C-alpha positions in Angstrom: 41.4 97.1 -13.3 39.9 99.5 -10.6 42.4 100.9 -7.7 42.0 98.5 -4.7 43.3 101.4 -2.4 40.0 103.0 -2.1 38.1 99.9 -1.3 40.5 98.9 1.7 38.7 101.0 4.6 35.3 98.7 3.6 37.7 95.8 3.5 39.0 96.6 6.7 35.7 97.4 8.6 34.4 93.7 6.8 37.5 91.9 8.7 36.5 93.5 12.0 32.8 92.8 12.0 33.1 88.8 11.2 35.1 88.7 14.8 32.4 90.9 17.0 30.6 87.7 17.9 31.5 84.8 19.3 27.7 83.0 18.8 28.5 80.8 15.4 25.3 81.6 13.9 25.6 85.1 14.4 29.6 84.9 13.1 28.4 83.0 9.9 25.7 86.1 9.2 28.3 88.7 9.8 30.6 86.7 7.0 27.5 87.2 4.2 26.5 90.4 5.3 30.0 92.0 5.1 30.7 90.0 1.7 27.4 91.4 0.4 28.4 94.8 1.2 31.7 94.4 0.1 31.4 93.3 -3.2 28.1 95.2 -3.6 26.3 92.1 -4.6 22.5 91.6 -4.1 22.9 88.1 -3.1 25.2 86.3 -0.9 25.0 82.5 0.8 27.1 80.2 2.9 26.6 76.7 2.0 28.2 74.6 4.4 30.1 71.2 3.4 28.8 69.7 6.2 25.8 71.0 8.0 24.9 68.4 10.6 28.3 69.1 12.5 27.0 72.6 13.6 23.5 72.2 13.3 23.4 74.9 10.7 22.0 74.3 7.1 22.9 77.2 5.5 23.4 81.2 6.1 21.6 83.6 3.4 21.0 87.3 2.5 19.0 88.7 -0.2 17.1 86.6 -2.7 18.7 85.8 -5.7 18.3 88.3 -8.2 16.1 87.2 -11.5 17.9 86.1 -14.5 17.2 89.1 -16.9 14.1 88.0 -19.0 15.0 87.7 -23.0 13.5 90.6 -25.7 10.4 89.1 -26.9 11.5 89.9 -30.5 15.4 89.5 -30.2 17.5 91.4 -33.1 19.3 88.8 -35.3 23.1 88.9 -34.7 25.8 89.3 -37.4 28.7 87.0 -35.9 31.3 89.9 -37.2 34.2 88.1 -35.2 34.9 85.6 -32.1 32.9 87.1 -28.8 35.0 87.7 -26.2 34.6 85.2 -22.8 32.1 87.1 -20.5 32.8 88.2 -17.3 31.7 86.2 -14.1 28.4 86.3 -13.1 28.8 84.6 -9.7 31.3 84.3 -7.4 32.5 81.4 -5.3 35.1 81.1 -2.7 35.7 78.6 -0.2 36.5 79.2 3.6 38.9 76.8 5.3 38.7 76.2 8.7 41.5 73.8 10.7 42.8 72.9 6.8 38.9 71.8 6.2 36.5 73.2 3.9 33.8 74.5 6.2 31.5 75.8 3.2 31.5 77.8 0.0 31.1 81.9 0.2 28.3 82.4 -2.6 27.7 85.8 -4.2 25.7 86.9 -7.0 23.8 89.9 -8.5 26.4 92.8 -8.3 25.0 95.7 -9.2 27.2 97.5 -11.4 28.5 94.9 -13.7 30.1 91.4 -13.4 32.3 90.3 -10.4 36.0 91.6 -11.1 39.4 89.8 -9.6 39.4 92.9 -7.4 36.0 91.8 -5.4 37.4 88.2 -5.5 40.9 89.1 -3.9 38.5 91.1 -1.4 36.5 88.1 -0.5 39.5 85.6 -0.7 40.7 87.7 2.5 37.6 88.0 4.2 37.3 84.3 3.8 40.9 83.7 5.7 39.5 86.0 8.0 36.1 84.3 8.2 37.6 80.9 8.9 39.6 81.9 12.0 36.4 83.7 13.3 34.3 80.7 12.9 37.2 78.2 14.8 36.6 80.7 17.6 33.0 80.3 17.5 32.8 77.3 17.2 35.0 76.8 20.3 33.2 79.1 22.5 29.8 77.3 21.6 31.6 73.7 22.2 32.4 75.3 25.7 29.2 76.6 26.7 27.7 74.0 25.6 29.6 71.5 28.0 28.8 74.1 30.5 25.1 73.8 30.4 25.4 69.9 30.2 27.7 70.1 33.4 25.4 71.8 35.1 22.7 70.1 33.9 24.0 66.9 35.2 24.6 68.2 38.6 21.4 69.6 39.0 20.0 66.1 38.4 22.1 64.3 40.9 21.1 66.8 43.4 17.2 66.4 42.7 17.7 62.5 42.7 19.7 62.5 46.4 17.2 64.7 47.9 14.8 61.9 48.4 12.6 61.6 45.1 10.0 58.7 44.2 11.4 56.6 41.8 8.7 57.8 39.2 9.8 61.5 40.3 13.4 60.6 39.4 12.9 59.6 36.0 10.7 62.5 34.9 13.6 64.5 36.3 16.0 63.2 34.5 13.6 63.4 31.0 12.6 67.2 31.8 16.4 68.4 32.1 17.5 66.3 29.0 14.8 67.4 26.9 15.7 71.1 27.8 19.5 70.6 27.2 18.9 68.9 23.7 16.6 71.2 22.7 14.6 68.2 21.5 10.6 68.3 21.4 11.0 65.3 23.8 12.7 63.4 26.5 11.5 59.6 27.2 12.8 57.1 29.3 12.4 53.6 28.1 12.4 49.9 30.4 12.9 46.8 29.2 9.7 44.7 29.5 9.1 41.1 30.6 8.7 39.7 27.4 12.2 41.1 25.7 10.9 44.5 24.2 10.9 48.2 25.7 8.2 50.4 27.1 8.2 54.1 27.3 7.2 54.7 31.0 8.0 58.7 31.2 8.0 61.3 28.8 8.4 65.1 29.2 7.1 66.7 26.0 6.5 70.6 24.9 3.2 69.8 24.1 0.6 67.1 25.5 2.5 63.6 25.6 -1.0 62.2 24.3 -0.3 58.2 23.9 3.5 58.3 24.3 3.6 56.6 27.6 3.0 53.5 27.4 4.4 52.9 23.8 6.1 49.6 23.3 9.2 48.8 21.0 7.8 45.0 20.3 10.6 42.2 20.3 12.1 42.0 17.1 12.6 45.4 16.5 15.8 46.3 14.5 16.8 48.6 16.7 16.6 46.4 19.8 19.5 44.7 19.8 21.3 47.8 20.1 19.2 49.1 23.0 19.3 46.2 25.2 23.1 45.9 24.6 23.4 49.5 26.3 24.5 50.7 22.9 23.8 54.6 21.9 21.6 55.0 18.8 21.7 58.3 16.7 18.8 58.5 14.1 18.3 61.1 11.5 14.6 61.1 10.8 12.5 59.1 13.0 10.1 58.7 10.7 11.0 56.9 7.9 14.1 55.1 9.6 13.4 51.5 8.8 14.4 50.7 12.6 11.9 52.5 14.3 8.6 50.4 14.7 6.2 52.8 16.9 3.2 54.0 15.8 4.5 57.6 17.3 7.5 57.7 15.5 6.1 59.6 12.3 6.0 63.0 14.6 9.9 63.3 15.3 13.0 63.9 13.1 16.4 63.4 14.3 16.9 61.4 17.9 19.3 60.3 20.2 18.6 57.3 22.4 21.3 56.6 24.9 22.1 54.2 27.4 21.2 54.4 31.1 23.8 52.2 32.2 25.7 52.2 35.5 27.6 49.0 37.0 27.2 46.8 34.3 23.4 47.5 34.9 21.0 48.7 32.1 18.4 50.9 33.8 16.8 51.9 30.6 17.6 54.2 27.4 17.0 57.9 27.4 15.7 59.2 24.0 15.1 62.8 22.4 13.7 63.0 19.5 13.1 66.2 17.5 10.4 67.6 15.5 10.3 66.5 11.7 12.6 68.9 10.1 14.0 70.0 13.4 18.3 70.4 12.7 20.6 67.3 13.2 22.1 66.9 16.3 26.0 67.7 16.4 28.3 65.6 17.0 29.6 67.5 20.4 25.6 67.5 21.2 25.9 63.8 20.7 29.1 63.3 23.3 27.8 65.5 25.5 24.5 63.6 25.8 25.9 60.3 26.0 28.0 61.5 29.0 25.0 63.0 30.6 23.0 59.9 30.4 25.9 58.2 32.1 25.7 60.6 34.7 22.4 60.6 35.2 22.6 56.6 35.4 24.8 56.6 38.2 22.4 59.2 40.1 19.7 57.2 40.0 21.9 54.4 41.1 23.1 56.2 43.9 19.4 57.4 44.7 18.0 53.9 44.6 20.5 52.8 47.0 20.0 56.3 49.3 16.5 54.8 49.2 16.7 51.8 50.2 19.2 52.3 52.8 16.4 55.1 54.1 13.7 52.1 53.8 15.8 49.7 55.6 16.5 52.0 58.7 12.4 52.1 59.0 12.6 49.2 58.8 14.8 48.1 61.8 12.8 50.6 63.5 9.6 49.2 62.9 10.8 46.4 63.7 12.3 47.3 67.4 9.2 48.8 68.2 6.8 45.8 66.7 8.8 43.4 69.2 9.0 45.9 71.8 4.9 46.3 71.8 5.0 42.0 71.2 7.4 41.4 74.3 5.8 44.0 76.6 2.5 45.6 75.9 0.9 42.2 74.6 2.4 39.6 76.8 1.4 42.3 79.9 -2.3 42.8 78.7 -2.6 38.9 78.4 -1.5 38.6 81.6 -3.6 40.9 83.3 -6.7 39.3 81.2 -5.9 35.9 82.6 -5.8 37.2 86.2 -9.3 39.1 85.5 -10.8 35.9 84.0 -9.5 33.7 86.8 -11.2 36.1 89.4 -14.5 36.3 86.9 -14.9 32.6 87.6 -14.3 32.8 91.4 -16.5 35.4 91.8 -19.4 33.4 89.5 -22.7 32.0 91.7 -22.8 34.5 94.3 -24.8 37.2 95.3 -26.1 40.2 93.4 -23.2 42.5 94.4 -20.7 39.7 93.3 -22.4 39.5 90.3 -22.1 43.4 89.5 -18.3 43.0 90.4 -18.9 39.6 87.4 -20.2 41.8 85.0 -18.0 44.4 85.3 -15.0 41.7 85.3 -16.5 40.5 81.9 -16.5 44.0 80.2 -12.6 44.6 81.6 -12.2 40.9 80.1 -13.5 41.9 76.8 -12.1 45.4 76.6 -8.6 44.0 77.0 -9.1 41.2 74.2 -10.3 44.5 72.0 -6.9 46.1 73.0 -4.7 42.9 72.4 -6.2 42.6 69.1 -5.8 46.3 67.8 -2.0 46.0 69.1 -1.6 43.0 67.2 -3.0 45.0 64.1 -0.4 47.6 65.0 2.2 45.4 64.8 1.2 43.8 62.0 1.0 47.2 60.2 4.3 48.3 61.5 5.9 45.2 59.8 4.3 46.5 56.4 6.8 48.1 53.8 6.0 51.9 54.1 5.5 52.4 50.4 4.9 49.7 48.4 1.0 48.0 48.0 0.0 45.8 50.2 -0.5 42.0 49.3 -2.2 40.7 52.1 -5.8 40.8 52.9 -5.0 42.2 56.7 -2.7 45.2 54.4 -5.7 46.0 52.4 -7.8 46.6 55.3 -5.4 48.7 56.8 -4.9 50.6 53.9 -8.6 51.6 53.5 -8.6 52.6 56.8 -5.7 54.8 56.6 -7.2 56.4 53.6 -10.5 57.3 55.6 -8.3 58.6 58.2 -7.1 61.6 55.9 -10.8 62.4 55.4 -12.0 61.7 58.5 -9.1 63.5 60.6 -8.3 59.8 62.9 -7.5 56.4 62.5 -10.2 54.1 62.4 -10.0 51.3 64.9 -9.6 47.9 63.1 -9.8 44.6 64.8 -9.3 41.1 62.9 -11.0 37.4 64.5 -10.1 34.5 63.4 -7.8 33.6 60.7 -8.1 35.9 58.2 -5.6 35.7 55.4 -6.3 31.6 55.3 -9.7 31.1 55.2 -10.5 34.5 53.5 -9.8 34.2 49.8 -10.9 36.0 46.4 -13.6 36.8 45.1 -15.1 37.2 49.1 -12.2 39.3 49.9 -12.2 41.9 47.4 -16.3 42.2 47.8 -15.6 43.0 51.7 -13.1 45.3 50.5 -15.9 47.5 48.2 -18.4 47.1 51.1 -15.5 48.4 53.5 -14.8 51.2 50.9 -18.2 52.3 50.8 -19.1 51.8 54.5 -16.0 54.0 55.4 -17.1 56.9 52.7 -20.4 57.2 54.2 -19.0 57.9 57.4 -16.9 60.4 56.4 -19.6 62.1 55.2 -21.9 61.9 58.7 -21.9 64.9 61.0 -20.0 64.6 64.8 -17.7 61.2 63.4 -15.1 60.8 66.4 -14.7 57.5 66.3 -15.0 54.7 63.8 -14.4 50.7 64.4 -14.0 48.3 61.7 -14.3 44.3 62.5 -13.2 41.5 60.4 -14.6 37.9 61.7 -13.9 35.0 60.2 -15.3 32.8 62.7 -18.9 34.1 62.7 -21.3 31.8 61.2 -24.1 32.8 59.1 -27.8 32.8 60.3 -28.3 29.2 58.2 -25.3 27.8 60.0 -22.4 27.9 57.1 -18.9 29.2 58.0 -19.2 32.4 56.8 -17.3 36.5 57.0 -18.7 39.0 58.4 -17.4 43.0 58.5 -18.6 45.7 60.9 -18.1 49.2 60.8 -19.5 51.3 63.5 -19.2 55.3 63.5 -20.6 57.5 66.7 -22.0 60.3 64.5 -25.5 61.0 65.8 -26.8 58.2 67.5 -24.2 55.8 66.2 -24.3 53.8 62.9 -23.4 50.2 62.2 -23.2 48.9 58.9 -22.9 45.1 58.8 -22.2 43.1 55.7 -21.6 38.9 55.4 -20.7 36.4 53.2 -20.3 32.7 53.2 -16.6 31.3 53.0 
């Protein structure tokens, strides 16, 4: 037996080294390296009993020494007497953390012979200190992870309440969650009308490719849990029989977390890692689930805030429309009636009166055009500001608004007749196509400062059939008028 006193400084140094770092992986590496140095082992490893708990599969130092090759022609040994038991060639010492076996510290390949009892005692002392250091590192890692996820949830809430659109809000949640979870992708699925779920948003490290639009078809084993608002944890997406999508082979460990708030399921947040990636720990699963709950609540609050803002816009637009209708249109209409009456009285008199009659006629026409444009403006004010228009008038106004962004001014739009009642598909679709082409041509002409759009469903075709006529006039150059017409 060697005197262990001369090795106490080495033991003390090893004990101190394992507690110098609070990061778990670094702490484990210190333990393995210290054990190898303390026992002069060429190989040291720490194999965890539950690798999934901390997301670490194992820690190694140098490679395991190769076993000595037997001689080519071994000499025969004479069994003179029974052999003494061989000294151990490998030393295994368990490490306990909070009364649980964390793993086994394995040492092999001692440089000057087999491991001794002294080596085992020194490693056991080191293992005791290692258990304390691992426990401290776990607490620190949990606290740091919790802080990151809380900060991430706060950042998502702030971003969502800043007025993002619905699509941008979902992308914010997916992107932030992907980074926090160190996942390969962050995707959001929402229920479909036929009872499945579809990926509507994806944030990935690489090109998302065909991930968006991927559907989990009805009948999939995982759907019952997802639609029921339950979290689903998967060890390997590529081989788990519950996964049925065509993109599952790209991913390994996965968390599928409900976005649920107030009894309402908004969707599912999925955070898959690459194939062969480290498994999610129990702490990561808990923190990600809490993040999803906070994100769902923020999405609901953002949606409510957006609805309140839209309602305020509707109310303001409705007030403006009522004012225009009650004051402007009525006054214009009354003025037009007065001018028409004056025009009738001046008819049939001398040349001077004929000039007055013509001027009055032009004034009446201008008033009627103004009334039509004010009514169009009232209609536009009553449309939802962000929704796609469903009425024909709304679609024409949308085309005019799109052209305004290129022209630099808003085209004038006028409708004559009951366009909503008389104009139906496919004529309406062809008219919108013709309008789009005419506006594009007008935007390319130089010197255009005025564009007038007229849709008239009261003008008969040359053959007498009822029809619709589209006229687009612009004042570029000497003026250009584009006319398109079709039977109703």
